[in-house]
Residue, then its C-alpha position, 0 to 999 in steps of 0.5 A: m584219606n578220610l572223607v567226610h560229607h555234609v549237606l548244607g545250605s537252602f539248596d541242600t548241597n552236598v559239601y565234601v571234606l578229603a583230608d590226607d591222613e598223613t599230612s592233614e591237608t584237606l580239599v573241600v569241595d562246593p562249600g555252598a552256603d552255611c560254612e562256618r561251623l565247618a571251618e569251625d571243625l576244620k580248624l579244631a581239627g587241625l586239618n591245613l585247609k590246601y584247596i577250595a575246589v567248586t564243581h561249577g560256578h552256581g551260587d549254590h555251589t559257591g557261596a560260602v567260599a569267601t567264608l571258609k578262604n578268610a577262616c582257614g585260607g586255601e587255594f581256591v580252585a575252579h575251570s576258567g570257563d565258569r570264571g564269568q559267573i564266579e566274578i559277577p553271580p547272576p542274582w536270579l540264584t543267588t537272591m535265593m539264597p540267604g547269607f551268600i557272599d560274592p566268592p573271592p578271586i580265583d587263585r587256580f585255574v584247573e583244565d582237563g587232566d590237572v591233578l590237585h596233590l594233597g598230601n599223598l592223595s592225588i585229585t584228577v579234574i575231568a572237565t564235563p561241561g554242558h550244566t555249565p561250561g566250566s563244569v568239571c568232576y575231581l577224581h580220587e581212588g574210586v571216587v568221583f565228585t560229579g557236582d550238578t554234572l551227574f546225579q543218581g537217576s539224573v543228570g544237571r539241568h541245563d536250561l540255566p544260561g551257559g547249559d548245553g544238553d547235548l554237551e552234557i551227555r557226551s560229557i557223561k557218556t564219554r568222561l564219566l561211564t568210562l570210569p571203572a563200573e564200581t567208582k562211587v559217585l558223589p554228587g553236588h545234590g542228593p544220595a549217592s551212587s556208581i558209575g555203574e548204577e548210573a550207566s545200567s539204570n539212569p534214564f537220561l543216559r539211554 
């Protein structure tokens, strides 16, 4: 397994590239912006982009899906709960994002428990609604990509359209904090953490 992390765009979105070493099949999580160089790097490295997966439908996580898909192919993966805001991105967010490109049609809708196969790797979808109706996390072998659901010492805001704070906290407590404590948390913004660290010290989860 090869995992690479980039911080891209005006919202400093964490973009993750996960590749299977044997087959070079690759997953990119949350390409929000400024992915032209990333697309070139994928091609130069001989990586086969199989999936472009977003944790939710906000534009700072979807704004460069089209860039990657046009350059490298791959299936655009998202949860149906955020279909509306992906298909018609709300201008209150996209106008703050230079270079935002409307996402292409979603190729594959995922639900809780679905598995994405990446060569010899398996990535499990965990539905965590609250930040948005269609928020999901992606779990693979001790690493969970949490998008804007769970951050180091914080949780995603829920005052935006479709947000539900009580549901978000319930999602975190019942779907994420039940993972092994050593599970590494890779959020959509900011530094990495672990499930154990957040369970013990995150003030929003007490």
